[in-house]
mmCIF entry with sequence, helices, sheets and N, C-alpha, C, O atoms, coordinates in Angstrom:
data_MODEL
# 
_entry.id   MODEL 
# 
_entity.id                         1 
_entity.type                       polymer 
_entity.pdbx_number_of_molecules   1 
# 
_entity_poly.entity_id                      1 
_entity_poly.type                           'polypeptide(L)' 
_entity_poly.nstd_linkage                   no 
_entity_poly.nstd_monomer                   no 
_entity_poly.pdbx_seq_one_letter_code       MGKGDRRTRRGKIYRSSYGIARPHTDIVTGAAVAKPAAKPAAAKKAAAPRKKA 
_entity_poly.pdbx_seq_one_letter_code_can   MGKGDRRTRRGKIYRSSYGIARPHTDIVTGAAVAKPAAKPAAAKKAAAPRKKA 
_entity_poly.pdbx_strand_id                 A 
# 
loop_
_entity_poly_seq.entity_id 
_entity_poly_seq.num 
_entity_poly_seq.mon_id 
_entity_poly_seq.hetero 
1 1  MET n 
1 2  GLY n 
1 3  LYS n 
1 4  GLY n 
1 5  ASP n 
1 6  ARG n 
1 7  ARG n 
1 8  THR n 
1 9  ARG n 
1 10 ARG n 
1 11 GLY n 
1 12 LYS n 
1 13 ILE n 
1 14 TYR n 
1 15 ARG n 
1 16 SER n 
1 17 SER n 
1 18 TYR n 
1 19 GLY n 
1 20 ILE n 
1 21 ALA n 
1 22 ARG n 
1 23 PRO n 
1 24 HIS n 
1 25 THR n 
1 26 ASP n 
1 27 ILE n 
1 28 VAL n 
1 29 THR n 
1 30 GLY n 
1 31 ALA n 
1 32 ALA n 
1 33 VAL n 
1 34 ALA n 
1 35 LYS n 
1 36 PRO n 
1 37 ALA n 
1 38 ALA n 
1 39 LYS n 
1 40 PRO n 
1 41 ALA n 
1 42 ALA n 
1 43 ALA n 
1 44 LYS n 
1 45 LYS n 
1 46 ALA n 
1 47 ALA n 
1 48 ALA n 
1 49 PRO n 
1 50 ARG n 
1 51 LYS n 
1 52 LYS n 
1 53 ALA n 
# 
_struct_asym.id          A 
_struct_asym.entity_id   1 
# 
_struct_conf.conf_type_id            HELX_P 
_struct_conf.id                      HELX_P1 
_struct_conf.pdbx_PDB_helix_id       AA1 
_struct_conf.beg_label_comp_id       ARG 
_struct_conf.beg_label_asym_id       A 
_struct_conf.beg_label_seq_id        9 
_struct_conf.pdbx_beg_PDB_ins_code   ? 
_struct_conf.end_label_comp_id       ARG 
_struct_conf.end_label_asym_id       A 
_struct_conf.end_label_seq_id        15 
_struct_conf.pdbx_end_PDB_ins_code   ? 
_struct_conf.beg_auth_comp_id        ARG 
_struct_conf.beg_auth_asym_id        A 
_struct_conf.beg_auth_seq_id         9 
_struct_conf.end_auth_comp_id        ARG 
_struct_conf.end_auth_asym_id        A 
_struct_conf.end_auth_seq_id         15 
_struct_conf.pdbx_PDB_helix_class    1 
_struct_conf.details                 ? 
_struct_conf.pdbx_PDB_helix_length   7 
# 
_struct_conf_type.id          HELX_P 
_struct_conf_type.criteria    ? 
_struct_conf_type.reference   ? 
# 
loop_
_atom_site.group_PDB 
_atom_site.id 
_atom_site.type_symbol 
_atom_site.label_atom_id 
_atom_site.label_alt_id 
_atom_site.label_comp_id 
_atom_site.label_asym_id 
_atom_site.label_entity_id 
_atom_site.label_seq_id 
_atom_site.pdbx_PDB_ins_code 
_atom_site.Cartn_x 
_atom_site.Cartn_y 
_atom_site.Cartn_z 
_atom_site.occupancy 
_atom_site.B_iso_or_equiv 
_atom_site.pdbx_formal_charge 
_atom_site.auth_seq_id 
_atom_site.auth_comp_id 
_atom_site.auth_asym_id 
_atom_site.auth_atom_id 
_atom_site.pdbx_PDB_model_num 
ATOM 1   N N  . MET A 1 1  ? 41.275  -22.072 16.011 1.00 0.00 ? 1  MET A N  1 
ATOM 2   C CA . MET A 1 1  ? 41.220  -20.862 16.814 1.00 0.00 ? 1  MET A CA 1 
ATOM 3   C C  . MET A 1 1  ? 40.521  -19.771 16.008 1.00 0.00 ? 1  MET A C  1 
ATOM 4   O O  . MET A 1 1  ? 40.969  -19.394 14.925 1.00 0.00 ? 1  MET A O  1 
ATOM 5   N N  . GLY A 1 2  ? 39.439  -19.284 16.547 1.00 0.00 ? 2  GLY A N  1 
ATOM 6   C CA . GLY A 1 2  ? 38.724  -18.249 15.818 1.00 0.00 ? 2  GLY A CA 1 
ATOM 7   C C  . GLY A 1 2  ? 37.379  -17.969 16.444 1.00 0.00 ? 2  GLY A C  1 
ATOM 8   O O  . GLY A 1 2  ? 37.210  -18.009 17.663 1.00 0.00 ? 2  GLY A O  1 
ATOM 9   N N  . LYS A 1 3  ? 36.421  -17.682 15.567 1.00 0.00 ? 3  LYS A N  1 
ATOM 10  C CA . LYS A 1 3  ? 35.104  -17.261 16.052 1.00 0.00 ? 3  LYS A CA 1 
ATOM 11  C C  . LYS A 1 3  ? 34.415  -18.332 16.882 1.00 0.00 ? 3  LYS A C  1 
ATOM 12  O O  . LYS A 1 3  ? 33.710  -17.996 17.833 1.00 0.00 ? 3  LYS A O  1 
ATOM 13  N N  . GLY A 1 4  ? 34.586  -19.570 16.568 1.00 0.00 ? 4  GLY A N  1 
ATOM 14  C CA . GLY A 1 4  ? 33.890  -20.625 17.281 1.00 0.00 ? 4  GLY A CA 1 
ATOM 15  C C  . GLY A 1 4  ? 34.566  -21.046 18.578 1.00 0.00 ? 4  GLY A C  1 
ATOM 16  O O  . GLY A 1 4  ? 33.987  -21.790 19.368 1.00 0.00 ? 4  GLY A O  1 
ATOM 17  N N  . ASP A 1 5  ? 35.801  -20.567 18.802 1.00 0.00 ? 5  ASP A N  1 
ATOM 18  C CA . ASP A 1 5  ? 36.561  -20.993 19.972 1.00 0.00 ? 5  ASP A CA 1 
ATOM 19  C C  . ASP A 1 5  ? 36.225  -20.117 21.174 1.00 0.00 ? 5  ASP A C  1 
ATOM 20  O O  . ASP A 1 5  ? 36.509  -18.919 21.161 1.00 0.00 ? 5  ASP A O  1 
ATOM 21  N N  . ARG A 1 6  ? 35.629  -20.694 22.202 1.00 0.00 ? 6  ARG A N  1 
ATOM 22  C CA . ARG A 1 6  ? 35.212  -19.931 23.385 1.00 0.00 ? 6  ARG A CA 1 
ATOM 23  C C  . ARG A 1 6  ? 36.389  -19.486 24.243 1.00 0.00 ? 6  ARG A C  1 
ATOM 24  O O  . ARG A 1 6  ? 36.220  -18.659 25.139 1.00 0.00 ? 6  ARG A O  1 
ATOM 25  N N  . ARG A 1 7  ? 37.578  -20.022 23.981 1.00 0.00 ? 7  ARG A N  1 
ATOM 26  C CA . ARG A 1 7  ? 38.734  -19.676 24.809 1.00 0.00 ? 7  ARG A CA 1 
ATOM 27  C C  . ARG A 1 7  ? 39.506  -18.472 24.284 1.00 0.00 ? 7  ARG A C  1 
ATOM 28  O O  . ARG A 1 7  ? 40.410  -17.988 24.966 1.00 0.00 ? 7  ARG A O  1 
ATOM 29  N N  . THR A 1 8  ? 39.183  -17.982 23.114 1.00 0.00 ? 8  THR A N  1 
ATOM 30  C CA . THR A 1 8  ? 39.915  -16.853 22.549 1.00 0.00 ? 8  THR A CA 1 
ATOM 31  C C  . THR A 1 8  ? 39.091  -15.579 22.628 1.00 0.00 ? 8  THR A C  1 
ATOM 32  O O  . THR A 1 8  ? 37.872  -15.621 22.794 1.00 0.00 ? 8  THR A O  1 
ATOM 33  N N  . ARG A 1 9  ? 39.777  -14.441 22.507 1.00 0.00 ? 9  ARG A N  1 
ATOM 34  C CA . ARG A 1 9  ? 39.102  -13.143 22.560 1.00 0.00 ? 9  ARG A CA 1 
ATOM 35  C C  . ARG A 1 9  ? 38.073  -13.037 21.437 1.00 0.00 ? 9  ARG A C  1 
ATOM 36  O O  . ARG A 1 9  ? 36.959  -12.569 21.670 1.00 0.00 ? 9  ARG A O  1 
ATOM 37  N N  . ARG A 1 10 ? 38.424  -13.457 20.238 1.00 0.00 ? 10 ARG A N  1 
ATOM 38  C CA . ARG A 1 10 ? 37.505  -13.370 19.095 1.00 0.00 ? 10 ARG A CA 1 
ATOM 39  C C  . ARG A 1 10 ? 36.282  -14.245 19.342 1.00 0.00 ? 10 ARG A C  1 
ATOM 40  O O  . ARG A 1 10 ? 35.165  -13.856 19.001 1.00 0.00 ? 10 ARG A O  1 
ATOM 41  N N  . GLY A 1 11 ? 36.478  -15.414 19.928 1.00 0.00 ? 11 GLY A N  1 
ATOM 42  C CA . GLY A 1 11 ? 35.347  -16.291 20.241 1.00 0.00 ? 11 GLY A CA 1 
ATOM 43  C C  . GLY A 1 11 ? 34.433  -15.686 21.296 1.00 0.00 ? 11 GLY A C  1 
ATOM 44  O O  . GLY A 1 11 ? 33.213  -15.834 21.229 1.00 0.00 ? 11 GLY A O  1 
ATOM 45  N N  . LYS A 1 12 ? 35.041  -14.989 22.290 1.00 0.00 ? 12 LYS A N  1 
ATOM 46  C CA . LYS A 1 12 ? 34.237  -14.340 23.323 1.00 0.00 ? 12 LYS A CA 1 
ATOM 47  C C  . LYS A 1 12 ? 33.415  -13.206 22.723 1.00 0.00 ? 12 LYS A C  1 
ATOM 48  O O  . LYS A 1 12 ? 32.244  -13.038 23.064 1.00 0.00 ? 12 LYS A O  1 
ATOM 49  N N  . ILE A 1 13 ? 34.019  -12.436 21.841 1.00 0.00 ? 13 ILE A N  1 
ATOM 50  C CA . ILE A 1 13 ? 33.293  -11.341 21.194 1.00 0.00 ? 13 ILE A CA 1 
ATOM 51  C C  . ILE A 1 13 ? 32.153  -11.899 20.347 1.00 0.00 ? 13 ILE A C  1 
ATOM 52  O O  . ILE A 1 13 ? 31.048  -11.355 20.352 1.00 0.00 ? 13 ILE A O  1 
ATOM 53  N N  . TYR A 1 14 ? 32.414  -12.973 19.627 1.00 0.00 ? 14 TYR A N  1 
ATOM 54  C CA . TYR A 1 14 ? 31.403  -13.581 18.770 1.00 0.00 ? 14 TYR A CA 1 
ATOM 55  C C  . TYR A 1 14 ? 30.218  -14.083 19.584 1.00 0.00 ? 14 TYR A C  1 
ATOM 56  O O  . TYR A 1 14 ? 29.070  -13.950 19.159 1.00 0.00 ? 14 TYR A O  1 
ATOM 57  N N  . ARG A 1 15 ? 30.492  -14.659 20.756 1.00 0.00 ? 15 ARG A N  1 
ATOM 58  C CA . ARG A 1 15 ? 29.426  -15.213 21.591 1.00 0.00 ? 15 ARG A CA 1 
ATOM 59  C C  . ARG A 1 15 ? 28.875  -14.214 22.596 1.00 0.00 ? 15 ARG A C  1 
ATOM 60  O O  . ARG A 1 15 ? 27.988  -14.553 23.379 1.00 0.00 ? 15 ARG A O  1 
ATOM 61  N N  . SER A 1 16 ? 29.385  -12.996 22.587 1.00 0.00 ? 16 SER A N  1 
ATOM 62  C CA . SER A 1 16 ? 28.950  -11.934 23.510 1.00 0.00 ? 16 SER A CA 1 
ATOM 63  C C  . SER A 1 16 ? 29.090  -12.371 24.965 1.00 0.00 ? 16 SER A C  1 
ATOM 64  O O  . SER A 1 16 ? 28.175  -12.192 25.768 1.00 0.00 ? 16 SER A O  1 
ATOM 65  N N  . SER A 1 17 ? 30.243  -12.943 25.293 1.00 0.00 ? 17 SER A N  1 
ATOM 66  C CA . SER A 1 17 ? 30.492  -13.355 26.666 1.00 0.00 ? 17 SER A CA 1 
ATOM 67  C C  . SER A 1 17 ? 31.815  -12.775 27.138 1.00 0.00 ? 17 SER A C  1 
ATOM 68  O O  . SER A 1 17 ? 32.553  -12.174 26.356 1.00 0.00 ? 17 SER A O  1 
ATOM 69  N N  . TYR A 1 18 ? 32.108  -12.955 28.406 1.00 0.00 ? 18 TYR A N  1 
ATOM 70  C CA . TYR A 1 18 ? 33.330  -12.430 28.996 1.00 0.00 ? 18 TYR A CA 1 
ATOM 71  C C  . TYR A 1 18 ? 34.051  -13.541 29.738 1.00 0.00 ? 18 TYR A C  1 
ATOM 72  O O  . TYR A 1 18 ? 33.480  -14.602 29.991 1.00 0.00 ? 18 TYR A O  1 
ATOM 73  N N  . GLY A 1 19 ? 35.289  -13.298 30.081 1.00 0.00 ? 19 GLY A N  1 
ATOM 74  C CA . GLY A 1 19 ? 36.071  -14.290 30.811 1.00 0.00 ? 19 GLY A CA 1 
ATOM 75  C C  . GLY A 1 19 ? 37.516  -13.856 30.865 1.00 0.00 ? 19 GLY A C  1 
ATOM 76  O O  . GLY A 1 19 ? 37.812  -12.665 30.766 1.00 0.00 ? 19 GLY A O  1 
ATOM 77  N N  . ILE A 1 20 ? 38.420  -14.805 31.021 1.00 0.00 ? 20 ILE A N  1 
ATOM 78  C CA . ILE A 1 20 ? 39.849  -14.512 31.121 1.00 0.00 ? 20 ILE A CA 1 
ATOM 79  C C  . ILE A 1 20 ? 40.352  -13.859 29.839 1.00 0.00 ? 20 ILE A C  1 
ATOM 80  O O  . ILE A 1 20 ? 41.157  -12.929 29.886 1.00 0.00 ? 20 ILE A O  1 
ATOM 81  N N  . ALA A 1 21 ? 39.881  -14.342 28.700 1.00 0.00 ? 21 ALA A N  1 
ATOM 82  C CA . ALA A 1 21 ? 40.351  -13.821 27.420 1.00 0.00 ? 21 ALA A CA 1 
ATOM 83  C C  . ALA A 1 21 ? 39.772  -12.452 27.092 1.00 0.00 ? 21 ALA A C  1 
ATOM 84  O O  . ALA A 1 21 ? 40.305  -11.736 26.244 1.00 0.00 ? 21 ALA A O  1 
ATOM 85  N N  . ARG A 1 22 ? 38.681  -12.085 27.761 1.00 0.00 ? 22 ARG A N  1 
ATOM 86  C CA . ARG A 1 22 ? 38.027  -10.802 27.480 1.00 0.00 ? 22 ARG A CA 1 
ATOM 87  C C  . ARG A 1 22 ? 37.503  -10.216 28.783 1.00 0.00 ? 22 ARG A C  1 
ATOM 88  O O  . ARG A 1 22 ? 36.297  -10.244 29.028 1.00 0.00 ? 22 ARG A O  1 
ATOM 89  N N  . PRO A 1 23 ? 38.385  -9.688  29.618 1.00 0.00 ? 23 PRO A N  1 
ATOM 90  C CA . PRO A 1 23 ? 37.959  -9.201  30.930 1.00 0.00 ? 23 PRO A CA 1 
ATOM 91  C C  . PRO A 1 23 ? 37.206  -7.887  30.852 1.00 0.00 ? 23 PRO A C  1 
ATOM 92  O O  . PRO A 1 23 ? 37.294  -7.166  29.858 1.00 0.00 ? 23 PRO A O  1 
ATOM 93  N N  . HIS A 1 24 ? 36.463  -7.578  31.913 1.00 0.00 ? 24 HIS A N  1 
ATOM 94  C CA . HIS A 1 24 ? 35.722  -6.331  32.018 1.00 0.00 ? 24 HIS A CA 1 
ATOM 95  C C  . HIS A 1 24 ? 36.621  -5.192  32.471 1.00 0.00 ? 24 HIS A C  1 
ATOM 96  O O  . HIS A 1 24 ? 36.245  -4.029  32.329 1.00 0.00 ? 24 HIS A O  1 
ATOM 97  N N  . THR A 1 25 ? 37.803  -5.492  33.015 1.00 0.00 ? 25 THR A N  1 
ATOM 98  C CA . THR A 1 25 ? 38.697  -4.450  33.511 1.00 0.00 ? 25 THR A CA 1 
ATOM 99  C C  . THR A 1 25 ? 39.798  -4.179  32.500 1.00 0.00 ? 25 THR A C  1 
ATOM 100 O O  . THR A 1 25 ? 40.185  -5.059  31.730 1.00 0.00 ? 25 THR A O  1 
ATOM 101 N N  . ASP A 1 26 ? 40.299  -2.944  32.512 1.00 0.00 ? 26 ASP A N  1 
ATOM 102 C CA . ASP A 1 26 ? 41.394  -2.565  31.626 1.00 0.00 ? 26 ASP A CA 1 
ATOM 103 C C  . ASP A 1 26 ? 42.677  -3.195  32.152 1.00 0.00 ? 26 ASP A C  1 
ATOM 104 O O  . ASP A 1 26 ? 42.966  -3.096  33.345 1.00 0.00 ? 26 ASP A O  1 
ATOM 105 N N  . ILE A 1 27 ? 43.444  -3.834  31.292 1.00 0.00 ? 27 ILE A N  1 
ATOM 106 C CA . ILE A 1 27 ? 44.648  -4.536  31.711 1.00 0.00 ? 27 ILE A CA 1 
ATOM 107 C C  . ILE A 1 27 ? 45.707  -3.542  32.203 1.00 0.00 ? 27 ILE A C  1 
ATOM 108 O O  . ILE A 1 27 ? 46.411  -3.834  33.170 1.00 0.00 ? 27 ILE A O  1 
ATOM 109 N N  . VAL A 1 28 ? 45.832  -2.388  31.567 1.00 0.00 ? 28 VAL A N  1 
ATOM 110 C CA . VAL A 1 28 ? 46.869  -1.423  31.915 1.00 0.00 ? 28 VAL A CA 1 
ATOM 111 C C  . VAL A 1 28 ? 46.589  -0.732  33.237 1.00 0.00 ? 28 VAL A C  1 
ATOM 112 O O  . VAL A 1 28 ? 47.447  -0.719  34.119 1.00 0.00 ? 28 VAL A O  1 
ATOM 113 N N  . THR A 1 29 ? 45.393  -0.154  33.391 1.00 0.00 ? 29 THR A N  1 
ATOM 114 C CA . THR A 1 29 ? 45.088  0.634   34.585 1.00 0.00 ? 29 THR A CA 1 
ATOM 115 C C  . THR A 1 29 ? 44.424  -0.173  35.685 1.00 0.00 ? 29 THR A C  1 
ATOM 116 O O  . THR A 1 29 ? 44.493  0.215   36.852 1.00 0.00 ? 29 THR A O  1 
ATOM 117 N N  . GLY A 1 30 ? 43.787  -1.277  35.351 1.00 0.00 ? 30 GLY A N  1 
ATOM 118 C CA . GLY A 1 30 ? 43.080  -2.065  36.350 1.00 0.00 ? 30 GLY A CA 1 
ATOM 119 C C  . GLY A 1 30 ? 41.705  -1.506  36.672 1.00 0.00 ? 30 GLY A C  1 
ATOM 120 O O  . GLY A 1 30 ? 40.988  -2.051  37.511 1.00 0.00 ? 30 GLY A O  1 
ATOM 121 N N  . ALA A 1 31 ? 41.332  -0.403  35.996 1.00 0.00 ? 31 ALA A N  1 
ATOM 122 C CA . ALA A 1 31 ? 40.022  0.203   36.239 1.00 0.00 ? 31 ALA A CA 1 
ATOM 123 C C  . ALA A 1 31 ? 38.963  -0.513  35.411 1.00 0.00 ? 31 ALA A C  1 
ATOM 124 O O  . ALA A 1 31 ? 39.248  -1.058  34.345 1.00 0.00 ? 31 ALA A O  1 
ATOM 125 N N  . ALA A 1 32 ? 37.760  -0.499  35.914 1.00 0.00 ? 32 ALA A N  1 
ATOM 126 C CA . ALA A 1 32 ? 36.649  -1.130  35.207 1.00 0.00 ? 32 ALA A CA 1 
ATOM 127 C C  . ALA A 1 32 ? 36.367  -0.355  33.923 1.00 0.00 ? 32 ALA A C  1 
ATOM 128 O O  . ALA A 1 32 ? 36.370  0.876   33.920 1.00 0.00 ? 32 ALA A O  1 
ATOM 129 N N  . VAL A 1 33 ? 36.130  -1.067  32.856 1.00 0.00 ? 33 VAL A N  1 
ATOM 130 C CA . VAL A 1 33 ? 35.822  -0.465  31.573 1.00 0.00 ? 33 VAL A CA 1 
ATOM 131 C C  . VAL A 1 33 ? 34.359  -0.051  31.567 1.00 0.00 ? 33 VAL A C  1 
ATOM 132 O O  . VAL A 1 33 ? 33.495  -0.806  32.014 1.00 0.00 ? 33 VAL A O  1 
ATOM 133 N N  . ALA A 1 34 ? 34.079  1.142   31.062 1.00 0.00 ? 34 ALA A N  1 
ATOM 134 C CA . ALA A 1 34 ? 32.695  1.629   31.023 1.00 0.00 ? 34 ALA A CA 1 
ATOM 135 C C  . ALA A 1 34 ? 31.885  0.790   30.053 1.00 0.00 ? 34 ALA A C  1 
ATOM 136 O O  . ALA A 1 34 ? 32.296  0.551   28.917 1.00 0.00 ? 34 ALA A O  1 
ATOM 137 N N  . LYS A 1 35 ? 30.741  0.353   30.516 1.00 0.00 ? 35 LYS A N  1 
ATOM 138 C CA . LYS A 1 35 ? 29.841  -0.421  29.661 1.00 0.00 ? 35 LYS A CA 1 
ATOM 139 C C  . LYS A 1 35 ? 29.038  0.546   28.810 1.00 0.00 ? 35 LYS A C  1 
ATOM 140 O O  . LYS A 1 35 ? 28.811  1.683   29.224 1.00 0.00 ? 35 LYS A O  1 
ATOM 141 N N  . PRO A 1 36 ? 28.603  0.124   27.630 1.00 0.00 ? 36 PRO A N  1 
ATOM 142 C CA . PRO A 1 36 ? 27.766  1.009   26.821 1.00 0.00 ? 36 PRO A CA 1 
ATOM 143 C C  . PRO A 1 36 ? 26.479  1.341   27.557 1.00 0.00 ? 36 PRO A C  1 
ATOM 144 O O  . PRO A 1 36 ? 25.895  0.494   28.233 1.00 0.00 ? 36 PRO A O  1 
ATOM 145 N N  . ALA A 1 37 ? 26.050  2.577   27.416 1.00 0.00 ? 37 ALA A N  1 
ATOM 146 C CA . ALA A 1 37 ? 24.860  3.032   28.131 1.00 0.00 ? 37 ALA A CA 1 
ATOM 147 C C  . ALA A 1 37 ? 23.634  2.272   27.643 1.00 0.00 ? 37 ALA A C  1 
ATOM 148 O O  . ALA A 1 37 ? 23.390  2.155   26.442 1.00 0.00 ? 37 ALA A O  1 
ATOM 149 N N  . ALA A 1 38 ? 22.883  1.768   28.583 1.00 0.00 ? 38 ALA A N  1 
ATOM 150 C CA . ALA A 1 38 ? 21.660  1.045   28.250 1.00 0.00 ? 38 ALA A CA 1 
ATOM 151 C C  . ALA A 1 38 ? 20.547  2.043   27.958 1.00 0.00 ? 38 ALA A C  1 
ATOM 152 O O  . ALA A 1 38 ? 20.520  3.144   28.507 1.00 0.00 ? 38 ALA A O  1 
ATOM 153 N N  . LYS A 1 39 ? 19.648  1.647   27.102 1.00 0.00 ? 39 LYS A N  1 
ATOM 154 C CA . LYS A 1 39 ? 18.521  2.513   26.783 1.00 0.00 ? 39 LYS A CA 1 
ATOM 155 C C  . LYS A 1 39 ? 17.628  2.626   28.015 1.00 0.00 ? 39 LYS A C  1 
ATOM 156 O O  . LYS A 1 39 ? 17.361  1.621   28.673 1.00 0.00 ? 39 LYS A O  1 
ATOM 157 N N  . PRO A 1 40 ? 17.166  3.825   28.334 1.00 0.00 ? 40 PRO A N  1 
ATOM 158 C CA . PRO A 1 40 ? 16.323  3.963   29.525 1.00 0.00 ? 40 PRO A CA 1 
ATOM 159 C C  . PRO A 1 40 ? 15.004  3.215   29.346 1.00 0.00 ? 40 PRO A C  1 
ATOM 160 O O  . PRO A 1 40 ? 14.374  3.262   28.290 1.00 0.00 ? 40 PRO A O  1 
ATOM 161 N N  . ALA A 1 41 ? 14.618  2.536   30.400 1.00 0.00 ? 41 ALA A N  1 
ATOM 162 C CA . ALA A 1 41 ? 13.370  1.785   30.354 1.00 0.00 ? 41 ALA A CA 1 
ATOM 163 C C  . ALA A 1 41 ? 12.197  2.755   30.331 1.00 0.00 ? 41 ALA A C  1 
ATOM 164 O O  . ALA A 1 41 ? 12.265  3.853   30.885 1.00 0.00 ? 41 ALA A O  1 
ATOM 165 N N  . ALA A 1 42 ? 11.154  2.343   29.700 1.00 0.00 ? 42 ALA A N  1 
ATOM 166 C CA . ALA A 1 42 ? 9.965   3.198   29.630 1.00 0.00 ? 42 ALA A CA 1 
ATOM 167 C C  . ALA A 1 42 ? 9.444   3.437   31.041 1.00 0.00 ? 42 ALA A C  1 
ATOM 168 O O  . ALA A 1 42 ? 9.336   2.506   31.839 1.00 0.00 ? 42 ALA A O  1 
ATOM 169 N N  . ALA A 1 43 ? 9.130   4.662   31.333 1.00 0.00 ? 43 ALA A N  1 
ATOM 170 C CA . ALA A 1 43 ? 8.638   5.000   32.675 1.00 0.00 ? 43 ALA A CA 1 
ATOM 171 C C  . ALA A 1 43 ? 7.268   4.359   32.881 1.00 0.00 ? 43 ALA A C  1 
ATOM 172 O O  . ALA A 1 43 ? 6.361   4.505   32.062 1.00 0.00 ? 43 ALA A O  1 
ATOM 173 N N  . LYS A 1 44 ? 7.147   3.657   33.980 1.00 0.00 ? 44 LYS A N  1 
ATOM 174 C CA . LYS A 1 44 ? 5.874   3.008   34.275 1.00 0.00 ? 44 LYS A CA 1 
ATOM 175 C C  . LYS A 1 44 ? 5.013   3.982   35.056 1.00 0.00 ? 44 LYS A C  1 
ATOM 176 O O  . LYS A 1 44 ? 5.484   4.647   35.979 1.00 0.00 ? 44 LYS A O  1 
ATOM 177 N N  . LYS A 1 45 ? 3.761   4.057   34.680 1.00 0.00 ? 45 LYS A N  1 
ATOM 178 C CA . LYS A 1 45 ? 2.829   4.927   35.384 1.00 0.00 ? 45 LYS A CA 1 
ATOM 179 C C  . LYS A 1 45 ? 2.330   4.208   36.630 1.00 0.00 ? 45 LYS A C  1 
ATOM 180 O O  . LYS A 1 45 ? 2.063   3.006   36.616 1.00 0.00 ? 45 LYS A O  1 
ATOM 181 N N  . ALA A 1 46 ? 2.215   4.978   37.704 1.00 0.00 ? 46 ALA A N  1 
ATOM 182 C CA . ALA A 1 46 ? 1.661   4.397   38.932 1.00 0.00 ? 46 ALA A CA 1 
ATOM 183 C C  . ALA A 1 46 ? 0.172   4.181   38.735 1.00 0.00 ? 46 ALA A C  1 
ATOM 184 O O  . ALA A 1 46 ? -0.520  5.022   38.161 1.00 0.00 ? 46 ALA A O  1 
ATOM 185 N N  . ALA A 1 47 ? -0.306  3.062   39.209 1.00 0.00 ? 47 ALA A N  1 
ATOM 186 C CA . ALA A 1 47 ? -1.729  2.761   39.057 1.00 0.00 ? 47 ALA A CA 1 
ATOM 187 C C  . ALA A 1 47 ? -2.538  3.695   39.922 1.00 0.00 ? 47 ALA A C  1 
ATOM 188 O O  . ALA A 1 47 ? -2.178  3.951   41.071 1.00 0.00 ? 47 ALA A O  1 
ATOM 189 N N  . ALA A 1 48 ? -3.632  4.208   39.380 1.00 0.00 ? 48 ALA A N  1 
ATOM 190 C CA . ALA A 1 48 ? -4.503  5.101   40.146 1.00 0.00 ? 48 ALA A CA 1 
ATOM 191 C C  . ALA A 1 48 ? -5.181  4.312   41.248 1.00 0.00 ? 48 ALA A C  1 
ATOM 192 O O  . ALA A 1 48 ? -5.562  3.161   41.031 1.00 0.00 ? 48 ALA A O  1 
ATOM 193 N N  . PRO A 1 49 ? -5.343  4.898   42.422 1.00 0.00 ? 49 PRO A N  1 
ATOM 194 C CA . PRO A 1 49 ? -5.986  4.154   43.515 1.00 0.00 ? 49 PRO A CA 1 
ATOM 195 C C  . PRO A 1 49 ? -7.438  3.822   43.149 1.00 0.00 ? 49 PRO A C  1 
ATOM 196 O O  . PRO A 1 49 ? -8.140  4.610   42.514 1.00 0.00 ? 49 PRO A O  1 
ATOM 197 N N  . ARG A 1 50 ? -7.849  2.655   43.564 1.00 0.00 ? 50 ARG A N  1 
ATOM 198 C CA . ARG A 1 50 ? -9.202  2.199   43.247 1.00 0.00 ? 50 ARG A CA 1 
ATOM 199 C C  . ARG A 1 50 ? -10.216 2.960   44.094 1.00 0.00 ? 50 ARG A C  1 
ATOM 200 O O  . ARG A 1 50 ? -9.991  3.236   45.272 1.00 0.00 ? 50 ARG A O  1 
ATOM 201 N N  . LYS A 1 51 ? -11.318 3.285   43.470 1.00 0.00 ? 51 LYS A N  1 
ATOM 202 C CA . LYS A 1 51 ? -12.393 3.980   44.179 1.00 0.00 ? 51 LYS A CA 1 
ATOM 203 C C  . LYS A 1 51 ? -13.295 2.953   44.828 1.00 0.00 ? 51 LYS A C  1 
ATOM 204 O O  . LYS A 1 51 ? -13.635 1.932   44.231 1.00 0.00 ? 51 LYS A O  1 
ATOM 205 N N  . LYS A 1 52 ? -13.675 3.240   46.060 1.00 0.00 ? 52 LYS A N  1 
ATOM 206 C CA . LYS A 1 52 ? -14.608 2.349   46.745 1.00 0.00 ? 52 LYS A CA 1 
ATOM 207 C C  . LYS A 1 52 ? -16.029 2.676   46.347 1.00 0.00 ? 52 LYS A C  1 
ATOM 208 O O  . LYS A 1 52 ? -16.398 3.848   46.270 1.00 0.00 ? 52 LYS A O  1 
ATOM 209 N N  . ALA A 1 53 ? -16.826 1.665   46.094 1.00 0.00 ? 53 ALA A N  1 
ATOM 210 C CA . ALA A 1 53 ? -18.199 1.866   45.645 1.00 0.00 ? 53 ALA A CA 1 
ATOM 211 C C  . ALA A 1 53 ? -19.147 2.090   46.796 1.00 0.00 ? 53 ALA A C  1 
ATOM 212 O O  . ALA A 1 53 ? -20.345 2.276   46.582 1.00 0.00 ? 53 ALA A O  1 
# 
């Protein structure tokens, strides 16, 4: 039981996965746990309309 075990909380943390041992909801309140804020994606520029020749 430890880092290599996928059924334990420590194993889930090690493998960066979730499940029964490491739920996304808070056990006490039942509310969803806030996920860490993702870095904003680079703003994509809209392509300029093509000029007709």
